[in-house]
Every structure is written in C-alpha cells, then in structure tokens.
C-alpha positions in Angstrom: -18.2 -18.7 -18.8 -15.6 -16.1 -18.0 -14.0 -17.0 -14.7 -13.6 -13.7 -13.0 -15.0 -11.3 -10.5 -13.2 -8.0 -9.8 -13.3 -6.0 -6.6 -11.6 -3.1 -8.2 -14.5 -0.8 -7.6 -13.4 1.9 -5.3 -16.7 2.0 -3.6 -17.6 -1.7 -3.5 -14.6 -3.0 -1.5 -16.1 -3.6 1.9 -13.6 -3.2 4.8 -14.7 -4.7 8.1 -11.8 -2.8 9.6 -9.1 -0.6 8.1 -6.4 -3.3 7.6 -2.8 -2.8 6.8 -2.0 -4.7 3.6 -1.4 -8.4 4.2 -1.9 -7.8 7.9 -4.9 -8.4 10.0 -5.8 -6.3 13.0 -4.5 -7.2 16.5 -6.5 -5.7 19.3 -4.8 -2.9 21.3 -5.3 -5.0 24.4 -3.5 -8.0 22.9 -0.5 -6.0 21.9 -0.1 -4.5 25.4 -0.9 -7.7 27.3 1.3 -10.0 25.3 4.4 -7.8 25.1 7.0 -8.6 27.8 8.6 -5.2 27.7 7.0 -1.8 26.8 9.2 1.3 26.7 9.0 4.8 25.3 12.2 5.9 23.6 14.2 7.3 20.7 16.2 5.5 18.0 19.9 6.5 18.5 21.6 4.4 15.8 21.1 1.4 13.6 23.5 -1.3 12.2 22.8 -4.1 9.8 24.3 -7.5 10.0 24.0 -11.1 8.8 22.6 -13.8 11.0 25.0 -16.6 12.0 23.8 -18.9 9.2 24.3 -16.1 6.6 20.6 -16.6 5.6 19.2 -13.1 6.1 20.2 -9.6 7.0 18.8 -7.9 10.1 19.2 -4.4 11.6 20.0 -3.8 15.2 18.5 -0.6 16.4 19.8 1.1 19.6 16.9 2.6 21.6 17.4 5.3 24.2 14.7 4.6 26.9 12.8 7.5 28.4 9.9 5.7 30.1 9.1 2.1 31.1 5.5 1.0 31.2 6.1 -2.7 31.6 9.0 -5.1 32.2 11.3 -2.8 34.2 12.9 -5.9 35.8 14.0 -7.1 32.3 16.4 -4.3 31.5 19.5 -3.1 33.4 20.6 -0.1 31.3 19.0 3.0 29.7 19.4 1.5 26.2 18.4 -1.7 24.5 18.8 -3.4 21.1 15.6 -3.9 18.9 16.0 -6.2 15.9 14.1 -5.5 12.6 14.1 -7.5 9.4 16.2 -6.4 6.4 19.1 -4.0 6.0 22.3 -3.5 4.0 25.7 -5.0 4.4 28.3 -4.1 1.8 26.7 -4.4 -1.7 23.9 -6.7 -0.5 20.5 -5.4 0.6 17.3 -7.1 1.9 13.9 -5.5 2.2 10.9 -7.3 3.8 7.4 -6.2 3.1 4.8 -5.8 5.9 7.5 -5.3 8.5 8.7 -2.4 10.7 11.8 -0.3 10.1 13.2 2.5 12.1 15.3 5.6 11.3 17.7 7.5 13.5 15.6 9.9 15.6 12.3 8.0 15.4 10.5 8.2 18.7 7.5 6.3 20.1 6.3 3.3 22.2 8.1 0.0 21.6 6.1 -3.1 22.5 8.6 -5.9 22.6 9.3 -9.6 23.1 12.7 -11.3 23.5 14.1 -12.1 20.0 15.0 -15.6 19.0 17.0 -14.6 16.0 20.4 -16.3 15.8 22.6 -13.2 15.5 26.2 -12.5 16.4 25.2 -10.2 19.3 26.1 -10.7 22.9 23.7 -8.3 24.6 20.0 -9.2 25.0 18.0 -8.4 21.8 14.3 -7.7 21.4 11.7 -7.6 18.6 8.4 -5.8 18.2 5.3 -7.8 19.0 3.7 -8.4 15.6 6.4 -6.4 13.8 4.5 -3.1 12.7 1.8 -3.9 15.3 4.3 -3.3 18.1 5.4 0.2 17.4 3.4 3.3 18.1 5.3 6.2 16.4 5.1 9.7 18.0 4.9 12.8 15.9 6.1 15.4 18.3 5.3 18.2 15.9 1.6 17.5 15.7 1.2 15.6 19.0 -0.1 12.5 17.2 0.5 8.8 17.7 0.6 6.8 14.4 -0.1 3.0 14.1 -1.4 0.7 11.3 -4.7 0.3 13.3 -4.6 2.2 16.6 -3.8 5.8 16.1 -4.3 8.5 18.8 -4.6 12.2 18.9 -2.5 13.4 21.8 0.5 11.6 23.3 -0.5 12.3 26.9 -3.9 10.7 26.4 -2.2 7.7 24.7 0.1 7.2 27.6 -2.9 7.1 29.9 -4.5 4.5 27.7 -1.3 2.3 28.0 -1.2 2.8 31.8 -4.9 1.7 32.1 -4.1 -1.5 30.2 -0.9 -2.4 32.0 -2.1 -1.5 35.5 1.6 -1.2 36.4 3.6 1.7 37.8 5.4 3.9 35.2 9.1 4.7 35.4 10.5 7.9 34.0 14.2 7.7 33.3 16.6 10.7 33.4 17.1 12.7 30.2 15.0 14.7 27.9 11.3 13.6 27.9 9.5 12.9 24.6 7.0 15.8 24.5 5.4 17.8 21.7 7.3 20.9 20.7 6.1 24.4 21.6 5.4 27.1 19.0 8.5 29.1 18.5 7.8 31.1 15.3 5.2 31.8 12.6 3.5 28.6 11.3 4.3 27.7 7.7 1.4 28.3 5.3 1.0 26.2 2.2 -0.9 28.3 -0.4 -0.6 25.9 -3.3 1.4 23.0 -4.8 1.9 21.7 -8.3 1.3 19.3 -9.8 -1.6 17.9 -7.8 -1.2 14.4 -9.2 2.1 12.5 -9.6 4.0 9.3 -8.7 6.3 8.4 -5.8 9.8 7.0 -6.1 10.2 8.1 -9.7 12.1 11.3 -9.0 8.9 13.3 -9.7 9.2 16.8 -8.3 6.6 18.6 -6.3 6.7 22.4 -6.0 5.2 23.9 -2.9 4.4 27.6 -2.6 3.6 29.5 0.6 5.2 31.4 3.4 7.2 31.0 6.7 9.1 27.9 5.4 12.4 29.5 6.5 15.4 30.4 4.4 16.7 26.9 4.7 15.4 23.5 5.9 17.9 23.5 8.8 18.2 20.4 11.0 14.4 20.0 11.5 12.8 21.1 8.3 11.0 18.6 6.1 8.2 18.1 3.7 5.8 15.6 5.2 3.6 13.1 3.3 0.8 10.8 4.2 2.3 7.4 4.8 0.7 4.7 2.6 2.2 2.0 4.9 0.1 2.9 7.9 -3.5 3.7 8.5 -2.8 7.4 9.4 -0.1 9.9 10.0 2.7 11.6 8.1 6.4 10.9 7.6 9.3 13.2 6.9 11.1 13.5 3.6 14.9 12.9 3.7 17.5 15.5 3.0 18.2 13.6 -0.3 14.6 14.3 -1.4 14.9 18.1 -1.1 15.8 19.8 -4.4 15.6 23.4 -3.2 14.2 25.3 -0.1 13.4 28.9 0.4 11.0 30.9 2.6 8.3 30.8 0.0 9.0 27.8 -2.2 10.1 24.2 -1.8 10.9 21.7 -4.5 10.9 18.1 -3.3 11.1 14.7 -4.9 8.1 12.6 -3.8 9.6 9.7 -1.9 8.7 6.0 -1.8 11.1 5.0 1.0 12.8 6.7 4.0 14.7 5.3 7.0 11.3 4.9 8.6 10.0 2.9 5.7 7.7 5.7 4.6 6.0 5.8 1.2 4.1 8.9 0.0 0.4 8.3 -0.5 -2.6 10.3 -1.5 -3.6 12.9 1.0 -2.7 16.3 2.4 0.9 17.3 2.8 2.8 19.3 5.5 5.8 21.6 5.7 7.8 21.7 9.0 10.3 24.5 9.3 13.6 24.6 11.2 11.8 25.8 14.3 9.5 22.7 14.4 6.4 24.6 13.3 4.1 22.6 10.9 1.6 23.8 8.3 -0.9 21.6 6.5 -2.2 22.0 2.9 -5.9 22.4 2.3 -5.7 20.5 -1.0 -5.0 16.8 -1.5 -2.0 15.4 -3.4 -2.9 12.3 -5.5 -0.1 9.7 -5.7 -1.0 7.4 -8.6 1.6 4.6 -7.9 4.8 4.2 -6.0 8.0 2.5 -7.2 10.2 1.0 -4.5 13.5 2.7 -3.9 16.4 1.1 -2.1 18.4 3.4 0.2 21.9 3.1 1.6 23.0 3.9 5.1 23.8 7.5 4.1 20.2 8.2 2.9 21.0 8.0 -0.9 18.1 6.4 -2.9 18.3 4.2 -5.9 15.9 2.5 -8.3 16.7 -1.1 -8.4 16.4 -2.8 -11.8 14.5 -6.0 -12.6 17.1 -8.1 -14.5 17.6 -11.4 -16.0 17.9 -14.2 -13.4 17.6 -17.4 -15.5 18.8 -18.6 -19.0 15.5 -17.3 -20.5 16.2 -13.7 -19.4 13.6 -13.8 -16.6 13.1 -15.1 -13.1 12.0 -18.6 -12.0 10.0 -19.2 -8.8 10.2 -22.5 -7.0 7.4 -24.0 -4.9 8.3 -25.5 -1.6 6.9 -29.0 -0.7 5.0 -27.3 2.0 2.9 -25.5 -0.6 3.0 -27.8 -3.6 2.0 -31.4 -3.1 -0.5 -33.9 -4.5 -2.8 -33.2 -1.5 -2.5 -29.4 -1.8 -3.1 -28.4 -5.4 -5.5 -25.5 -4.5 -2.8 -23.3 -2.9 -0.3 -23.9 -5.8 -3.0 -23.2 -8.4 -4.1 -20.0 -6.7 -0.6 -18.7 -6.5 0.1 -19.6 -10.1 -3.0 -17.7 -11.2 -1.7 -14.6 -9.4 1.7 -15.0 -11.1 0.1 -15.7 -14.5 -2.0 -12.5 -14.2 1.2 -10.5 -13.6 2.6 -12.0 -16.7 -0.4 -11.0 -18.8 -0.7 -7.5 -17.3 2.9 -6.3 -17.5 4.8 -9.0 -19.6 7.1 -9.6 -16.6 9.1 -12.8 -17.4 8.3 -14.9 -14.4 8.2 -18.7 -14.6 7.6 -21.6 -12.2 10.3 -24.3 -11.7 9.2 -27.8 -12.8 10.7 -29.3 -9.6 9.9 -28.4 -6.0 12.3 -27.9 -3.1 12.3 -29.2 0.4 13.6 -25.8 1.6 10.7 -24.3 3.4 12.3 -21.1 4.7 13.1 -17.7 3.1 16.9 -17.6 2.9 19.5 -15.8 0.8 20.2 -18.9 -1.2 19.5 -18.2 -4.8 16.1 -19.8 -4.7 13.1 -17.6 -5.4 11.0 -19.6 -3.1 7.2 -19.6 -2.6 6.4 -21.3 0.7 4.2 -21.6 3.7 5.9 -20.2 6.8 6.8 -23.6 8.4 10.5 -22.8 8.0 10.4 -19.1 8.6 7.4 -18.5 10.9 5.6 -15.2 10.4 4.7 -13.1 13.4 1.3 -12.3 14.9 -1.0 -10.4 12.6 0.9 -11.1 9.3 -0.8 -12.8 6.3 2.2 -12.8 4.1 5.6 -11.3 3.4 7.9 -10.8 0.4 11.6 -10.4 0.8 13.4 -8.7 -2.1 17.1 -9.2 -2.2 19.4 -6.8 -4.0 23.0 -6.6 -5.2 25.0 -3.7 -6.5 28.1 -2.8 -8.6 29.9 0.5 -8.8 30.1 2.5 -12.1 29.5 6.2 -11.9 27.9 5.5 -8.5 26.1 2.5 -7.1 23.8 0.5 -9.3 21.3 -1.9 -7.7 19.3 -4.8 -9.1 16.9 -7.5 -7.8 18.7 -10.8 -7.4 16.1 -12.8 -5.5 12.4 -12.6 -4.4 11.0 -14.9 -1.7 7.3 -15.1 -0.9 6.3 -16.4 2.5 2.6 -17.1 3.3 1.0 -17.8 6.7 -0.2 -21.3 7.0 -2.4 -20.6 10.0 -5.4 -19.0 8.4 -8.7 -20.1 6.8 -7.7 -19.5 3.2 -10.0 -19.3 0.2 -8.2 -20.9 -2.8 -11.0 -21.3 -5.3 -10.8 -20.0 -8.9 -14.5 -18.9 -8.8 -13.7 -15.3 -7.7 -17.0 -14.4 -6.0 -16.7 -13.0 -2.5 -20.2 -14.3 -1.7 -18.9 -17.8 -2.1 -16.1 -17.4 0.5 -16.6 -18.9 3.9 -17.1 -16.2 6.5 -13.8 -15.0 8.0 -11.6 -16.5 5.2 -8.9 -14.6 3.3 -8.5 -14.9 -0.5 -5.2 -16.6 -1.1 -4.8 -15.4 -4.7 -5.4 -11.7 -3.7 -2.7 -11.9 -1.0 -0.3 -13.6 -3.4 -1.1 -11.1 -6.1 -0.2 -8.2 -3.7 3.0 -9.8 -2.5 4.1 -10.4 -6.1 3.5 -6.7 -6.6 6.2 -6.0 -4.1 8.4 -8.4 -6.1 7.6 -6.3 -9.1 9.1 -3.4 -7.1 5.8 -1.6 -6.4 5.1 0.0 -3.0 1.8 0.6 -1.2 -0.6 3.3 -2.4 -3.6 4.8 -0.7 -6.5 3.7 -2.9 -9.0 1.4 -1.3 -9.8 -0.4 -4.6 -6.2 -1.1 -5.5 -4.2 -4.4 -5.3 -1.3 -2.5 -3.8 -3.3 -0.7 -1.2 -2.2 -1.6 2.3 -5.7 -2.8 3.2 -7.3 -6.2 2.6 -9.9 -7.7 4.8 -11.4 -11.1 5.0 -14.1 -12.0 2.4 -12.5 -9.5 0.0 -11.1 -10.2 -3.5 -8.6 -8.1 -5.3 -7.2 -9.9 -8.4 -6.9 -7.3 -11.1 -4.6 -4.2 -11.5 -6.1 -0.7 -12.2 -4.7 1.7 -14.7 -2.3 3.4 -12.3 -0.9 0.1 -11.0 -0.4 -1.0 -14.6 1.5 2.2 -15.3 3.6 1.5 -12.2 4.4 -2.0 -13.3 5.4 -0.8 -16.7 7.5 1.9 -15.2 9.5 -0.7 -13.1 10.2 -2.7 -16.3 11.1 0.3 -18.5 14.0 1.7 -16.5 17.2 2.2 -18.4 19.8 -0.5 -17.9 22.6 -0.2 -15.3 26.1 0.5 -16.7 27.3 -2.6 -14.8 25.7 -5.8 -13.6 23.2 -8.1 -15.4 21.1 -7.2 -18.4 17.5 -6.1 -17.9 14.8 -8.7 -17.8 13.7 -9.9 -21.3 9.9 -9.3 -21.4 7.6 -12.1 -22.7 5.4 -11.8 -25.7 1.9 -10.8 -24.4 0.3 -13.6 -26.5 2.4 -16.1 -24.6 1.5 -14.9 -21.1 -0.8 -17.9 -20.4 1.7 -20.5 -21.4 2.9 -21.7 -18.0 3.8 -25.1 -16.7 3.1 -26.3 -13.2 5.3 -28.6 -11.2 4.3 -32.3 -11.6 3.8 -32.5 -7.8 0.7 -30.2 -8.0 -0.2 -30.1 -11.6 -3.8 -31.2 -11.2 -7.2 -29.8 -10.4 -7.8 -29.4 -6.7 -11.0 -29.7 -4.7 -12.1 -26.2 -5.7 -9.7 -25.1 -8.5 -8.7 -26.1 -12.0 -5.1 -26.2 -12.9 -4.4 -22.7 -14.1 -7.9 -21.6 -15.1 -8.3 -18.5 -17.2 -9.7 -15.1 -16.2 -9.8 -11.4 -16.8 -6.4 -9.8 -16.3 -7.0 -6.0 -16.8 -9.7 -3.4 -16.9 -8.8 0.3 -17.1 -9.8 3.6 -18.6 -7.8 6.6 -19.9 -9.0 10.2 -20.5 -8.1 11.6 -23.9 -9.1 14.7 -25.9 -11.9 12.9 -27.7 -13.3 11.0 -24.7 -12.4 8.2 -22.3 -10.8 5.1 -23.8 -11.8 1.9 -22.0 -9.7 -1.3 -22.3 -9.8 -4.8 -20.9 -8.1 -8.1 -21.5 -8.9 -11.7 -21.0 -6.6 -14.7 -20.7 -9.3 -16.9 -22.2 -13.1 -17.2 -22.3 -15.6 -20.0 -21.9 -19.2 -19.8 -23.3 -18.9 -16.0 -23.3 -21.7 -14.3 -25.4 -21.0 -10.6 -24.8 -19.7 -7.9 -22.5 -21.8 -5.0 -21.3 -20.3 -1.6 -20.5 -22.3 0.6 -18.1 -21.7 4.2 -16.9 -22.8 6.2 -13.9 -22.0 9.6 -12.3 -22.3 8.3 -8.7 -21.1 4.7 -8.7 -24.6 3.6 -8.0 -27.1 4.4 -10.8 -25.6 2.8 -13.9 -27.0 2.8 -17.4 -25.9 0.7 -20.4 -23.4 2.3 -22.9 -22.7 -0.6 -25.3 -22.5 -4.3 -25.8 -19.5 -5.9 -27.3 -19.5 -9.6 -28.5 -17.1 -12.0 -26.7 -15.4 -15.1 -27.9 -17.3 -18.3 -27.2 -14.2 -20.3 -26.6 -10.6 -18.9 -26.4 -7.4 -19.9 -24.7 -5.2 -17.0 -25.7 -4.9 -13.4 -24.5 -7.6 -11.2 -26.0 -7.9 -7.4 -25.7 -11.0 -5.2 -26.0 -11.5 -1.5 -26.4 -14.3 1.0 -26.4 -14.2 4.8 -26.7 -16.8 6.8 -24.7 -17.0 9.9 -26.9 -19.4 11.8 -24.6 -18.2 11.2 -21.0 -19.7 13.2 -18.1 -17.7 16.1 -16.6 -15.7 15.1 -13.6 -15.7 11.4 -12.4 -17.2 8.7 -14.6 -17.8 5.3 -13.1 -17.7 2.3 -15.5 -19.0 -1.1 -14.8 -18.1 -4.2 -16.9 -20.5 -7.1 -17.0 -20.3 -10.4 -18.9 -23.1 -12.6 -20.1 -22.9 -16.4 -20.8 -24.6 -18.2 -23.7 -27.2 -19.4 -21.3 -28.0 -15.8 -20.2 -26.3 -15.9 -16.8 -24.4 -12.7 -15.9 -21.2 -11.9 -13.9 -20.0 -8.5 -12.7 -16.4 -8.2 -13.7 -15.3 -4.9 -12.2 -15.9 -1.1 -11.7 -13.4 1.7 -12.3 -13.5 5.5 -12.0 -12.0 7.8 -14.6 -11.9 11.6 -14.4 -12.6 13.7 -17.5 -12.2 17.4 -18.0 -10.4 20.0 -15.9 -8.6 18.5 -12.9 -8.6 21.8 -11.0 -10.2 21.2 -7.7 -13.2 23.3 -6.9 -13.9 21.6 -3.6 -11.4 20.6 -0.9 -12.1 18.3 2.0 -9.9 18.2 5.1 -8.8 16.7 7.4 -9.1 13.2 6.0 -9.0 10.8 8.0 -11.5 12.5 10.3 -10.9 12.0 14.1 -13.0 14.9 15.4 -16.7 15.6 15.3 -16.6 17.5 12.0 -14.5 18.2 8.9 -14.2 21.2 6.7 -15.3 21.7 3.1 -13.7 24.6 1.2 -15.1 25.7 -2.2 -13.7 27.9 -4.9 -14.5 28.7 -8.5 -18.2 27.9 -7.9 -20.6 29.8 -10.2 -22.3 32.7 -8.5 -25.6 31.8 -6.9 -25.1 28.1 -7.0 -26.3 25.9 -4.2 -24.3 22.8 -3.1 -25.5 19.5 -1.7 -23.2 17.5 0.5 -24.1 13.8 0.9 -22.4 11.2 3.1 -23.0 7.6 2.2 -21.7 4.2 3.1 -19.7 2.2 0.6 -22.9 0.6 -0.8 -24.5 4.0 -1.5 -26.8 4.1 1.5 -27.3 7.7 2.5 -26.0 8.6 6.0 -26.3 12.4 6.1 -27.3 15.1 3.6 -27.0 18.9 3.9 -27.7 21.7 1.5 -25.6 24.9 1.7 -26.7 28.5 1.4 -25.8 30.2 -2.0 -22.2 31.2 -2.4 -21.1 29.6 0.8 -17.3 29.5 0.5 -16.6 27.4 3.5 -18.6 24.8 5.4 -18.3 22.5 8.5 -19.8 19.1 7.9 -20.8 17.5 11.3 -19.7 13.9 12.0 -21.1 13.3 15.4 -22.7 9.9 15.9 -20.9 8.6 12.8 -19.2 5.3 13.5 -15.5 4.6 12.6 -15.1 3.3 9.1 -15.0 4.2 5.4 -17.5 6.5 3.8 -18.2 8.3 0.5 -18.6 12.1 0.5 -20.3 13.7 -2.6 -20.6 17.4 -3.4 -23.2 18.3 -6.1 -24.1 21.5 -7.8 -27.9 21.6 -7.4 -28.3 23.9 -10.4 -27.3 21.2 -12.9 -26.9 18.1 -10.6 -23.2 18.0 -11.6 -20.9 16.0 -9.4 -18.2 18.4 -8.3 -16.3 16.2 -5.8 -16.2 12.7 -4.6 -14.0 11.7 -1.7 -13.3 8.4 0.1 -13.6 9.6 3.7 -12.1 7.6 6.6 -13.7 8.1 10.0 -11.4 7.2 13.0 
C-alpha cells in the first residue's frame, strides 16, 4: 500500500477558521482580558541586542503612546519598550517565524504583558500577548485594522469594540492622535500592471501603469501588497524596493520582507501617493512563491545562501531528549518523515544527528535543534516556530548565509503523529505534527508564506488538516533557494544530495523504533505537480517507495468536483527507492484543469493521493473579482473580452462543491454586483461560466470576513 494522503487540493482543505500558519486562533475577548496593558501608539525607533546569556537576539521597540485602554497605573511616561524576537547585531541576524515585528512608523493597538526576557535593559519591558495575536495594526490610509484573525473596517468602530470589552475609562495622551488621513488630492488610479504572475523576494519587477501617482514617491508614497503573514490587509514596500516612480508608471521589486515583516501575497495591489491618497487595482496579482530576504537596519535586503554546515556539505539537525526517547518514537518519526520529504523534493542536504542532546531550548549555540518547547516556552496561540540564524561577510557589499536553524514545537497540544495520513483518522481537535514540522522546515529552507489555501507554506493550518506535499510553485521556490549563486566570501554553497539517496536516513538510537502509531521512517508520496507546455499539461509525481501498489489513476475535471478518468499507470508492487512518474495530457481544457491522483492496492482498495489545479491557454483575465476578502454585503465582478451576446453564470459554493448561490447575468453585462448578505464568514469558491459553451472563465477562492 502507498502510505500517503495529500490535502494539496485547493478546494478540499477544510478550514474551521482562517488560521495563521502554525498559530491557532485566540478569541478577541481573551486577548483583551488577559493583556495587562493595552495602548494605542506609534513605533518611534527600534534597537536589537543580545540577551544576557548571549543565547538569542531581541529587538527593543520604543512606542509613543497616544491612548491607554487598560493598565494606566502600570506606566509612568508617554513611551514604553516592547520586545520582539529576532534582530541584527553586527554581522549576526536572527529571524523567528510566526512572530511579530515592527518597523519605525507602524501604528496600532498593542496588547501587552510584562516581559520575562533576561535582557540588559533597565526600564520596564513588555511583550505582545501571543506575539502576533497581540498587535492590531492600523492602516490610516484606508481606515482599516489588520490582524491575523480579528480584522476590522474602521478604526473608530474598533476602538469602541475594545472599550466595550475592557469596560474601563480611556485616556487620551497629548500629541497627534492616530486618525485616518483626509483626501488631499486626486486618488491614484491603477489601470494595469504587468506581469500578473511572479515571485516575491527574488528581485522580480512589477510595472504598474495608471495616473495620479505623483512625480515622486515622496515621504509617504509606496506600493502596497497583500500581506501573506496576516489574514487580511496590506503592507508598504520599502524605499529599497522602488526601482522607478513617475506620475503614470511605477516599477517595484516584489518584496518578501519589510520592517513590519510583510511578505507579498496573491491579491489586489495598491498605490499610495505622497499626499496619502490610495488607489486599488481591479485585477489580482498572483505571487507563486516567496523567498525569504534578510534586511539590515538601513532597509537594504539580501538573499541569504544555504551553505555547507557539516563535513558532508549539508546541515545536521539534532533531536533534543524532550522529543526523541524510547517512549516517544512517534514524534521523532513524524518529524523525520517531514525532513525526508524535503530531501526527496528539493535534494536539500539535511541529516539527523545519531546522538541526541539534553539542550531543550533554541539558542545560538551551533546546534540545529529540534525540540519541544520545555526550554524555550512558546507563547499563547503558537504551534511551532523556526529560528533562522545568519552570519555575513563583506566583499563588494554584505553577503549573508544561514548558519543555524532551530525548530521549536509546542508540547501542549493534542498532536496526531501517525504515518497513515488520513484526516478522517485524526482525533477531533488534533493537529497533524508532520504537517506543522514540514511547514517549519520550509522556513528553514528560506521560504516565506504564500496566499494559497492548499499550500504547505500558506499561513493557514487548522486542526484535522493534513498538508505533507509541496505543490509545483513551492517546489520552484525550494529549487530557487538552492540555486542562488555563491557568495564571494564565506562558506561554500550546500552540496545537494543525489535524489536516489533521499530516503537513506538514519534515526538516533534513542528513538529508532516503531511507535504506537508509526513505523520508523515509513515511505510515502513526496511530490505531485503539473506544468503547462505548448503540447499540453505535463503531470509528474514521485514516491519514496511503494507497498502492494497495483496502479495509479489520473482523473481530470473542469470544476474540481466532477472528475473523469484520464489514464491508468502501473505502479511498483514493492519499492524502497525514489521513483518518478509522468503523463502528458495532450488535450487539456481551456482555463483551469483539476487533476486528481488515486492509487489502487493489489487487493483493490483505493486511496486519494492529491488534487492539483493547472491553468492552460491564455492567462489574460477576462473576469476580475474584488474586493477579496469580502467584508461588506456584496462584491464586484468586472468582465472584459467576453464574446458578444454571451450570458454568464455566477456560482458560489462551499469548499466541498455545495452550491450556496447562483445568478445568471443579462447578455453583455460588463459589470455586476454579487450579493453576499446572509453568507457566513469563511472560505468559498466563486465560479464564472460562459453559458454558451459551459466554459469555465474564472475560479476564485473567496474569503468572507
């Protein structure tokens, strides 16, 4: 039997709530009630420093307070120091996934607790409750409050919600209040942008055409992208990202990191001019993958190399005794499967140390540790974190590389460790350990979040959900990280492993046995992807090994629901090496094609391995849907290049294909308003069909807030 089930299907990943990657949702009431100090303010400055043990780098952020909602008796001045994880000191940099970062000028609501970090600071220091959970960022240009889970339209309404929860008097401090900016000049208009699909953090350039951008960006001008690190909202490009700026055209590099830890994701884009006026595109920019950039204190960005870190030219991870022991094989086996899948997918040269370590914390100590959080407790709402540590040398500028990767996993959850990857077998409310580990190792591979609900590197994962296989875009991102040219100074690039050797891994003796629900490093599918070519769509998949596998079945559909069989390909009854398969669909459907891969055992039992979507033909959009996410009672559908006399059908379904609402347009309708009243918050699918030939013109994953 082939030991695998993939939740790569964009429309078969069920989200109980829209979760930030490796976080789980904390109720708004909990954040407010459990925070000791709640203030509204602006970040004035930031300074990074080592803790007293020289274990980790932190950043002290100076906050200018404008309002106090809770804890007025706890502060004596109009400023305070808020500590965040990570930062840069000299030629050493730390970045911590699933954590909050601030940039100078950021404004919002800070929900805080006294910090217990051992830092060389004399004044009282604070931390956000639940790290990213405890910061509600204000977008003064659009009057929006951004948050991983609890976003609001209207800062005034949000303040009232906070006051209702605290039931305390509010104090307004002297100084400029944080209010949305008035209109001072003509609003920027984005008429088009090109290309419509690219990658972030790779120095890819986006050209935006329109009007009223202003002759220069000035102090306030910026291109604004959907932030893949949060559930909604935009973030500003940095000055470093702007290539050129004129009143009718902007060229910008698509960023993967800013001072506010922003990463460009799929969605609409905005232009804000020097007079604080903002225009939004009607079309959607698709960001296929994002490569992590490191950034110095001056805003300069660099692509850190993955280099040799052990005598074999790779990197060795060490299990802590908290995770690897004779009584805890399941956790170690699940993590090793995740690491092995990365090896087979990208040929990254990662190994596991034969000995364990009694160190149970994530420290800058030369140990690439994998541990439960007994030595470095994780905050509320965090499933796991990865700390990437970097060093640099100077030769024709700064050159950065990865020197250490630490993975810290929360030990306070109901984890699902089993190697049988079927979400239906998971106990209710449990989280898939291998999926979380796979995501965190993606950060170690220097990939950032993307906005794609099916993807491993999407910010969202809910309980009873499995994501254990990379899609084609993520594979491209992983290969990009490993194909960068070498630095002119510093260590050599990592030596990649031979793909045929990717399954050859050795576990530490302390946990090298089958656990209660896992085998020691069982085998499974490691990749399933499709690529559009001139002659059709090429489908490829790979297995680490197979057991009693009779054959694979490839199926295709136009709507992700009604599949028909394309072909059957024989499997290998018994194999313990990497095997690759390929099939060319010479007659794909125009637009999106959905492919489903099934596997049948010798005894006739079947398993669904995964579903992917591949576009074929012209990528020019004929239908645009905005805004997305939808927070009002309707959204807009704009059509162009539709054949004369054609009628369109708009269909809204849930993620399982159940129809929620269906509307047919009048012929030649160029614009339409689709009603969303009485539609509950959540994720939906929106389809646009040409009724003349039943051709699918547009499919959109629509988020209802």
